[in-house]
C-alpha positions in Angstrom: 60.5 37.6 -34.9 57.9 40.2 -33.9 58.8 42.4 -36.9 58.5 39.4 -39.2 55.1 38.5 -37.9 53.8 42.1 -38.1 54.9 42.3 -41.7 53.1 39.1 -42.5 49.9 40.1 -40.7 49.9 43.8 -41.5 50.9 44.0 -45.2 48.3 41.6 -46.5 45.1 42.4 -44.6 45.5 46.0 -43.4 46.0 48.0 -46.5 43.4 46.2 -48.4 41.0 45.4 -45.6 38.2 47.8 -46.3 38.3 47.6 -50.0 35.8 44.8 -49.6 32.8 47.1 -50.1 30.3 44.3 -50.3 29.8 40.8 -51.6 27.0 42.2 -53.8 28.3 45.8 -54.1 28.6 47.3 -57.6 32.3 46.4 -57.7 31.8 42.9 -56.6 28.9 42.4 -59.0 31.1 43.7 -61.9 33.8 41.2 -60.9 31.2 38.4 -61.1 29.9 39.6 -64.4 33.4 39.8 -65.9 34.3 36.3 -64.8 30.9 34.9 -65.7 30.7 33.2 -62.4 27.5 32.6 -60.4 27.0 34.4 -57.1 28.2 32.1 -54.2 26.1 30.9 -51.5 28.7 30.1 -48.9 32.0 29.1 -50.4 33.6 28.7 -47.0 31.5 25.5 -46.5 32.8 23.8 -49.6 35.3 20.9 -49.3 36.7 21.8 -52.7 36.6 24.7 -55.0 35.1 23.9 -58.4 36.2 25.6 -61.7 32.8 27.2 -62.2 32.7 28.8 -58.8 33.1 32.6 -58.4 36.2 32.1 -56.2 38.0 29.9 -58.7 37.2 32.2 -61.6 38.2 35.3 -59.6 41.6 33.7 -58.7 42.0 32.8 -62.4 41.5 36.4 -63.4 43.9 37.8 -60.7 46.6 35.3 -61.5 46.6 36.2 -65.2 47.0 39.9 -64.5 49.6 39.6 -61.8 51.7 36.6 -63.1 51.5 34.5 -60.0 54.4 32.1 -59.7 53.8 28.3 -59.3 55.2 25.2 -57.8 55.7 22.5 -60.5 53.7 19.3 -60.6 52.0 18.5 -57.4 49.2 16.6 -59.0 46.5 19.2 -59.4 45.6 20.7 -62.7 44.4 24.2 -62.1 41.9 25.2 -64.7 39.7 22.2 -65.4 39.5 20.2 -62.2 38.2 21.1 -58.7 40.9 22.1 -56.2 41.2 21.0 -52.6 40.7 23.9 -50.3 44.3 23.6 -49.1 45.6 23.7 -52.6 43.4 26.6 -53.5 44.5 28.5 -50.4 48.2 28.1 -51.4 47.5 29.5 -54.8 45.4 32.3 -53.4 48.1 33.1 -50.8 50.7 33.6 -53.6 48.4 35.8 -55.6 47.5 37.9 -52.6 51.2 38.5 -52.0 51.7 39.5 -55.7 48.8 42.0 -55.5 50.3 43.4 -52.2 53.5 43.9 -54.1 51.7 45.7 -56.9 50.0 48.0 -54.4 53.3 48.9 -52.8 55.1 49.6 -56.1 52.3 50.9 -58.2 53.2 48.5 -60.9 50.9 47.1 -62.3 48.1 49.4 -61.2 45.6 47.6 -59.0 42.1 48.4 -59.9 39.3 49.0 -57.4 37.6 45.9 -58.9 40.6 43.8 -58.1 40.9 45.2 -54.6 37.3 44.3 -53.9 37.9 40.8 -55.3 41.0 40.4 -53.2 39.3 41.3 -50.0 36.3 39.1 -50.7 38.6 36.2 -51.3 40.7 37.0 -48.2 37.6 37.2 -46.1 36.0 34.0 -47.3 39.2 32.0 -47.0 40.6 33.6 -43.9 40.9 30.4 -41.9 42.5 28.5 -44.8 45.1 31.3 -45.4 46.0 31.4 -41.7 46.8 27.7 -41.6 49.0 27.2 -44.7 52.6 26.1 -44.5 55.4 27.5 -46.6 57.0 25.6 -49.5 60.7 25.7 -50.3 61.9 28.7 -52.4 63.6 26.3 -54.8 60.2 25.0 -55.9 59.2 28.5 -57.2 58.8 29.0 -60.9 58.4 32.8 -61.5 57.9 32.4 -65.2 54.4 33.6 -66.0 54.3 31.4 -69.1 54.4 28.3 -66.9 51.6 29.5 -64.7 48.7 27.0 -64.5 46.2 29.8 -64.8 47.5 30.9 -68.2 47.5 27.4 -69.6 46.6 23.9 -68.3 49.4 22.7 -66.1 50.0 20.8 -62.9 50.9 22.5 -59.7 49.8 24.9 -57.0 51.3 28.3 -56.1 53.9 28.7 -53.5 54.5 31.9 -51.5 56.9 34.0 -53.3 59.9 36.2 -52.5 61.4 37.2 -49.2 63.2 40.5 -48.9 64.5 42.9 -46.4 63.4 46.5 -46.0 66.2 49.0 -45.5 65.6 50.8 -42.2 64.9 54.5 -42.5 67.2 56.8 -40.6 66.0 60.4 -40.8 63.0 61.4 -38.8 62.6 64.9 -40.1 64.2 65.8 -43.4 63.3 69.5 -43.3 62.5 71.7 -40.4 62.1 74.7 -42.7 59.7 75.3 -45.6 60.3 72.7 -48.4 61.3 73.9 -51.9 58.8 73.2 -54.7 59.7 73.7 -58.3 56.3 72.7 -59.7 53.7 75.3 -60.3 50.6 75.2 -58.0 47.5 73.8 -59.6 44.0 72.5 -59.0 44.1 68.8 -58.9 41.1 66.5 -58.4 41.4 63.3 -56.3 41.4 61.3 -59.5 44.3 63.3 -60.9 46.3 62.7 -57.8 45.5 59.0 -57.8 46.6 58.7 -61.4 49.8 60.8 -61.2 51.4 59.7 -57.9 52.4 56.6 -56.0 49.3 57.0 -53.8 50.4 54.5 -51.2 53.5 56.6 -50.4 55.7 53.6 -50.0 59.4 54.0 -51.1 61.1 51.6 -51.0 58.4 49.0 -51.4 57.6 46.8 -48.4 58.5 43.1 -48.7 56.2 40.1 -49.2 57.1 37.4 -46.7 56.3 33.8 -46.8 53.8 32.7 -44.1 55.2 30.3 -41.5 53.5 27.1 -40.6 51.2 27.3 -37.6 51.2 31.1 -37.6 50.9 32.3 -34.0 48.6 35.0 -32.9 49.9 38.5 -33.6 51.3 40.4 -30.6 49.3 43.3 -29.2 51.1 43.5 -25.9 51.9 47.2 -26.0 48.4 48.4 -26.9 46.5 50.3 -24.3 42.8 50.1 -23.6 40.8 51.5 -20.7 38.8 49.1 -18.7 35.1 49.1 -19.6 32.6 48.5 -16.8 29.3 47.8 -18.6 26.3 49.9 -17.7 24.1 48.0 -15.3 20.3 48.1 -14.9 18.9 50.9 -12.8 15.5 50.9 -11.2 13.4 53.7 -12.7 11.7 54.2 -9.3 15.0 55.0 -7.7 17.0 56.4 -10.5 14.6 57.8 -13.2 17.3 60.0 -14.8 20.0 58.8 -17.2 22.4 61.4 -18.6 25.3 61.1 -21.1 27.2 63.0 -23.8 27.0 61.8 -27.4 29.9 60.0 -29.1 30.5 60.1 -32.9 33.9 58.2 -32.7 34.2 55.2 -34.9 37.6 53.9 -34.0 36.4 50.9 -32.1 34.7 49.3 -35.1 37.7 49.5 -37.5 40.0 48.4 -34.7 37.8 45.4 -33.9 37.8 44.6 -37.6 41.6 44.7 -37.6 41.8 42.1 -34.8 39.3 39.8 -36.5 41.0 40.1 -39.9 44.3 39.2 -38.2 42.7 36.0 -36.9 42.4 37.2 -33.3 39.3 37.9 -31.2 39.5 41.5 -29.9 40.1 42.2 -26.3 36.8 43.1 -24.5 38.0 46.6 -23.6 38.6 47.4 -27.3 34.8 46.9 -28.0 32.9 50.1 -27.4 29.4 49.4 -28.3 28.4 52.9 -29.2 31.3 53.2 -31.6 30.3 50.0 -33.3 26.7 51.2 -33.7 27.7 54.7 -34.8 30.2 53.5 -37.4 27.2 53.0 -39.7 25.0 55.7 -41.3 21.3 55.4 -40.8 18.4 56.7 -42.9 17.2 59.4 -40.5 15.5 62.5 -42.0 17.3 65.8 -42.3 16.5 68.4 -39.6 14.0 71.1 -40.4 14.1 74.8 -39.5 17.0 76.1 -37.5 17.8 72.9 -35.5 21.2 71.4 -36.4 19.8 67.8 -36.0 16.6 65.8 -36.2 15.4 63.5 -33.4 14.0 60.0 -34.2 12.7 57.4 -31.7 11.3 53.8 -32.0 10.3 51.2 -29.5 10.1 47.4 -30.0 11.0 44.1 -28.3 14.6 43.4 -27.7 15.7 40.6 -30.1 18.0 39.0 -27.5 15.3 39.1 -24.8 11.8 39.4 -26.1 10.5 40.2 -22.6 12.5 43.4 -22.7 12.0 46.4 -25.0 14.5 48.5 -26.8 14.2 52.3 -27.2 16.1 53.6 -30.2 17.1 57.3 -30.2 18.6 58.6 -33.4 20.0 62.1 -34.1 20.8 63.2 -37.6 23.1 66.1 -38.2 22.4 68.6 -40.9 24.3 67.8 -44.1 26.4 70.5 -45.7 27.9 70.3 -49.1 31.7 70.2 -49.1 31.9 73.4 -51.2 29.7 75.2 -48.7 31.8 74.3 -45.6 33.6 77.2 -44.0 37.4 77.6 -44.7 39.7 75.1 -43.0 42.8 76.0 -41.0 44.2 72.5 -40.7 47.5 71.5 -39.0 48.6 68.0 -39.7 50.5 66.8 -36.6 52.3 63.7 -37.8 54.2 61.1 -35.7 57.4 60.2 -37.5 59.0 58.4 -34.6 60.7 55.0 -34.9 57.5 53.2 -33.8 55.8 54.4 -37.0 58.3 52.5 -39.2 55.8 49.9 -40.4 53.7 49.6 -43.6 50.4 50.0 -41.7 51.7 53.2 -40.0 53.6 56.0 -41.7 53.1 54.8 -45.3 49.4 54.3 -44.8 49.2 57.5 -42.8 50.7 59.5 -45.7 48.4 57.9 -48.3 45.4 58.6 -46.1 46.2 62.3 -45.7 46.6 62.5 -49.5 42.9 61.6 -49.7 42.1 64.6 -47.6 44.5 66.9 -49.6 42.6 65.9 -52.8 39.4 67.5 -51.3 40.9 70.8 -50.2 40.0 74.2 -51.7 42.0 77.4 -52.3 40.4 79.0 -49.2 41.7 76.2 -47.0 45.1 76.2 -45.4 47.3 73.3 -44.5 50.4 73.2 -42.2 52.5 70.1 -41.5 54.2 69.6 -38.2 56.1 66.4 -37.3 57.5 65.0 -34.1 60.1 62.4 -33.3 63.1 63.1 -31.2 62.1 66.8 -31.6 59.2 68.7 -33.2 59.6 70.5 -36.5 57.7 72.6 -39.0 57.8 70.7 -42.3 55.3 72.8 -44.3 54.2 76.4 -43.3 50.6 77.4 -43.9 49.9 76.6 -47.5 46.7 77.2 -49.6 44.8 74.0 -50.2 44.9 74.3 -54.0 48.8 74.0 -53.9 48.4 70.3 -53.8 51.7 69.3 -55.3 53.6 71.3 -52.6 51.6 69.6 -49.9 52.0 66.2 -51.4 55.8 66.7 -51.8 56.1 67.5 -48.1 54.2 64.3 -47.2 56.3 62.2 -49.5 59.5 63.3 -47.8 58.5 62.1 -44.3 60.4 59.2 -42.9 60.2 57.4 -39.6 62.9 57.2 -36.9 63.7 58.5 -33.4 61.9 58.8 -30.1 58.5 60.4 -29.6 58.3 64.0 -28.5 54.5 64.0 -28.7 54.0 66.8 -26.2 56.4 69.1 -28.0 54.7 68.3 -31.3 51.3 69.2 -29.9 52.6 72.5 -28.5 54.0 73.5 -31.9 50.9 72.5 -33.8 48.6 74.5 -31.5 51.0 77.5 -31.8 50.8 77.4 -35.6 47.1 76.9 -35.6 46.6 79.9 -33.4 48.9 82.1 -35.4 46.8 81.4 -38.5 43.4 81.3 -36.8 40.4 81.8 -39.2 37.4 83.6 -37.7 34.2 81.8 -38.6 36.3 78.9 -39.9 37.3 75.4 -38.9 40.5 75.6 -36.9 41.7 72.1 -36.2 44.8 70.1 -35.4 44.7 66.6 -36.9 47.0 64.3 -34.9 48.0 61.1 -36.9 49.9 58.6 -34.8 50.0 55.1 -33.2 49.5 57.0 -29.9 52.9 56.7 -28.4 54.0 59.7 -26.4 57.2 59.0 -24.4 59.4 62.1 -24.5 58.7 65.6 -23.2 55.1 66.5 -22.2 53.9 63.0 -21.8 51.5 62.7 -18.9 47.9 62.4 -19.8 47.0 65.2 -17.3 49.3 67.7 -18.9 48.2 66.9 -22.4 44.5 67.0 -21.5 44.8 70.4 -19.8 46.6 71.8 -22.9 44.0 70.5 -25.2 41.1 71.8 -23.1 42.7 75.2 -23.0 43.1 75.3 -26.8 39.6 74.0 -27.3 38.2 77.0 -25.4 40.2 79.2 -27.7 38.5 77.7 -30.8 41.1 75.2 -31.9 39.8 71.6 -32.0 41.7 68.3 -32.1 40.9 65.2 -34.2 42.9 62.0 -33.9 43.7 59.4 -36.5 45.1 56.1 -35.2 47.3 53.7 -37.1 49.1 50.5 -36.7 49.3 47.2 -34.8 51.1 46.2 -31.6 51.6 49.7 -30.1 48.2 51.4 -30.5 47.5 53.6 -27.5 43.7 53.6 -27.9 42.8 54.9 -24.5 45.0 57.9 -24.7 43.9 58.8 -28.3 40.3 58.5 -27.5 40.7 60.8 -24.5 42.6 63.4 -26.4 40.0 63.6 -29.1 37.2 63.8 -26.6 38.8 66.7 -24.7 39.7 68.4 -28.0 36.1 68.6 -29.3 37.1 66.3 -32.1 36.6 62.7 -33.2 38.8 59.7 -33.1 39.0 57.3 -36.0 41.2 54.2 -36.5 42.5 53.8 -40.1 43.2 50.2 -41.1 43.0 50.7 -44.9 42.9 53.2 -47.6 39.2 52.9 -48.0 38.7 53.5 -44.3 40.7 56.7 -44.9 38.5 57.6 -47.8 35.4 57.1 -45.6 36.7 59.2 -42.8 38.4 62.0 -44.7 36.4 62.2 -48.0 33.0 60.6 -47.8 32.4 61.9 -44.2 34.7 65.0 -44.5 32.0 67.4 -43.2 31.3 65.4 -40.1 35.0 64.7 -39.5 36.1 68.3 -39.8 33.1 70.6 -39.3 31.2 70.8 -36.0 27.6 71.9 -36.2 26.7 71.4 -32.5 29.0 71.0 -29.5 28.5 69.8 -26.0 25.5 67.7 -27.0 24.0 66.0 -24.0 21.0 63.7 -23.6 19.0 63.2 -20.5 16.2 60.7 -20.3 13.6 60.6 -17.6 11.8 57.2 -17.3 8.2 56.8 -16.2 8.3 54.4 -13.3 4.7 53.4 -14.0 5.8 52.0 -17.3 9.5 51.1 -16.7 10.7 48.8 -14.0 14.4 49.1 -14.9 16.6 50.3 -17.7 20.2 50.3 -18.9 22.0 52.3 -21.5 23.7 50.1 -24.1 27.3 51.4 -24.4 28.5 55.0 -23.8 30.1 53.9 -20.5 32.8 56.5 -20.7 30.3 59.2 -21.7 28.0 58.9 -18.7 27.5 62.2 -16.9 26.2 63.2 -13.5 22.6 64.3 -13.7 23.4 67.8 -12.6 25.9 68.1 -15.5 23.0 68.3 -17.9 22.3 71.9 -17.0 25.9 72.9 -16.5 27.1 74.7 -19.6 30.7 74.4 -18.4 30.6 70.7 -18.6 32.1 69.3 -21.8 30.2 66.7 -23.8 30.3 65.3 -27.4 30.2 67.1 -30.7 28.1 66.5 -33.7 29.6 67.0 -37.2 27.8 68.0 -40.4 26.0 65.0 -41.8 26.8 62.7 -38.8 24.2 60.5 -37.2 24.3 59.4 -33.6 22.3 56.4 -32.3 21.7 55.5 -28.7 19.8 52.4 -27.4 18.2 51.8 -24.0 17.1 48.3 -23.0 14.2 48.5 -20.6 12.3 46.1 -18.4 8.6 47.0 -18.5 6.4 47.9 -15.6 7.8 47.4 -12.1 7.9 48.8 -8.6 7.6 52.6 -8.6 8.7 54.8 -5.7 9.9 58.4 -5.0 13.6 59.2 -5.4 15.5 62.3 -4.3 18.1 63.6 -6.9 20.7 66.4 -7.0 19.7 69.8 -8.2 18.3 69.0 -11.6 15.1 69.9 -13.5 11.8 69.1 -11.7 10.9 65.5 -12.3 7.9 65.0 -14.7 6.8 61.5 -13.5 7.3 61.7 -9.8 4.4 62.7 -7.5 3.9 66.4 -8.1 0.6 68.4 -8.0 1.7 70.4 -11.1 2.1 67.3 -13.3 -0.2 64.6 -14.5 0.1 61.3 -12.6 2.7 59.0 -14.1 0.2 56.1 -14.1 -2.3 58.1 -16.2 0.0 58.9 -19.1 1.0 56.8 -22.0 4.5 58.3 -22.1 7.3 55.8 -21.7 9.9 58.5 -21.1 10.9 62.0 -21.8 14.1 62.8 -23.7 15.9 66.1 -23.3 18.7 67.4 -25.5 21.1 70.2 -24.8 23.6 71.6 -27.3 25.6 74.7 -28.1 26.2 76.3 -31.5 29.9 76.0 -32.3 30.8 79.6 -31.4 28.4 80.0 -28.5 28.7 79.3 -24.7 25.1 79.0 -23.7 23.2 75.8 -24.5 19.8 75.4 -26.1 17.2 72.8 -24.9 15.0 70.5 -26.9 12.4 68.2 -25.2 10.6 65.2 -26.8 8.4 62.5 -25.2 8.4 58.9 -26.3 5.0 57.2 -26.3 4.6 53.6 -25.1 3.4 52.2 -28.5 5.9 49.4 -29.3 5.7 47.5 -32.5 6.8 44.0 -33.4 10.5 43.8 -34.1 9.9 42.7 -37.7 7.8 45.8 -38.3 10.5 48.3 -37.2 12.7 50.3 -39.5 15.9 48.9 -41.0 17.7 51.5 -38.8 16.3 49.9 -35.7 17.0 46.3 -36.6 20.5 46.9 -38.0 21.5 49.0 -35.0 20.2 46.2 -32.7 22.2 43.6 -34.7 25.4 45.6 -34.3 24.7 46.1 -30.5 24.1 42.3 -30.2 27.4 41.6 -32.0 29.3 43.9 -29.6 27.7 42.2 -26.6 28.7 38.8 -27.9 32.2 40.0 -28.5 32.3 41.3 -24.9 30.6 38.1 -23.6 28.3 40.6 -21.9 26.2 39.3 -19.0 23.3 41.1 -20.7 23.6 39.4 -24.1 20.6 37.1 -23.4 20.2 34.7 -26.4 22.4 36.8 -28.7 24.9 34.8 -30.8 26.6 35.2 -34.2 23.8 33.4 -36.1 21.1 35.7 -34.6 23.2 38.7 -35.4 23.6 37.5 -39.1 19.9 36.8 -39.4 18.8 40.2 -38.0 21.4 42.2 -40.0 20.7 40.4 -43.2 17.0 41.4 -42.9 18.0 45.0 -42.3 20.8 45.5 -44.8 18.7 47.8 -46.9 20.0 49.6 -49.9 23.5 49.8 -48.5 25.0 52.0 -51.3 28.5 52.1 -49.8 28.6 48.4 -48.9 29.4 49.0 -45.2 26.6 46.8 -44.0 27.5 43.9 -46.3 31.1 44.2 -44.9 29.7 43.9 -41.4 28.0 40.7 -42.4 31.3 39.3 -43.7 33.0 40.4 -40.5 30.5 38.5 -38.4 30.9 35.4 -40.5 34.7 35.6 -40.0 34.3 36.1 -36.3 31.9 33.1 -36.1 34.5 31.0 -37.9 37.3 32.2 -35.7 35.2 31.6 -32.5 34.4 28.1 -33.6 38.1 27.4 -34.3 39.0 28.7 -30.9 36.2 26.7 -29.3 34.5 29.8 -27.9 31.3 29.9 -30.1 
């Protein structure tokens, strides 16, 4: 039963999830133009779907292209009359399954426009799709000529076929170099997409009819660390706040996966800093030799106007892909039995193909796999020999137990043997996070990863799948490996992480980046850091160059938010051995009450190949502006933070709710070229609907 439910919940939403782009993105606008349909206001509020609505016309277009089957005469003529939402949802469900089948088989080819349309329909009718009941298979008419969308007819569409996937047996097909009879060549990403089954699924996964009253998906084996929210600190007693930056984005895409599955995410899966840093912000590029620019703003907190928010934004220097140093990449791929699911190994292979499409001749790729044992599938291979690399990926199958520790050992061994001086030497671990054979204790793995980090081999982690995601372990491994952790729930998320943000994902421009804030007790009564709970450092760690902290990749931005309570009681405080305090009574400094500085922000970072940190200091002046006059960066980051607090039911959320999040984010959506912010708005809408359905809104 668990496998059945996972297939239902995974196949439809996961692979397509992030192809939504935006309701008003270029793709979505083109879909509207082609169907001649008006832009919707809020179709989810309509009691019936009218023929001239965008949703009706979009379904009409999809059904014609994918020959959706129908159920004969149930009293509704599709094509010239409005449809009840329940009837429309049944027709939509069938077409979604047909499109999923096309994605899996590659026939017919599913265009990006159709993928965007599918996700938009899926998002706006999520609650309707979750509640439909199956119809008998005998009522199916698979003849496309009888389809109501190809000619006026009576009926609605029933869920189609039910099949079985043959279980895969071999975990590692080759432990020696794979043969390749094709000549190496230079392929673009477009060439690869056109010439191969990019989804990497063979045989195709099934489409399964949805049962009535679909229960919530099971996530019982997933592992998350307990988060204890940062509390308020009195500036008079604790004027210093110290933490390491975090550029991970896994929490956002993981939260999205829960919501798109019809389930509210567990509180401990919601890491506010990763939600905020999922999005890019319009910060200026750094000047001079600094690897990042520093940007600050102050305004009233939208969820508590008596409080203020201090917004700190770092922007890493962007570097063109062609100018990046050579890469020595070792793909460490989990092919254990737990990866035998469409949202795991097949999606993993398709995701890595995106990265392969971007590699250059000076790059090197090695593939190591682990299941019952670890094996070398592809020896170090130049990045322009794409067919050889892709053939090796295509031959991977899932089965066996999980010798994760042995796999990491082998991956680091190969990476060290092929080390590139002045290059990017990195192991990319792709897994659902399960390590249950061999070197499996977190302590042993962490010590190994820290040792290799000091030798110049970094570790990034890509998480996949539902039901078994070991989020806590994966985040810890990436943190200790000077890498980043991303959760891949769709091909477009893979493209975002491995193509659009390739420089930030793979190339570190500053390591051990730490931030220390000293608050002026004459201006600040109390403060708290929003998120970053597992990145908080001791104050004395700021000056300790042996203390590990977060890394900043090329082009990455990092945003931190403090919520402060203005002017309160001020008193002296004794701290461990840290820098002299600027705002405490000291004959050498100006009195705290006579300055207009709200706080001082200090940054420490190391260049990638250096061991001694550099210091940057910047003061923040107490000149707040009205919230409506702040930058789009400020308001959108505040909206995302509020969304995270509502999801966590934080005691500090104040008046924040889904409606307030939508209002604030809508006003700050900006240009949104990639459509990520519009996707966020749809996610909040879905969450609002889900919460109302669960009676928790």
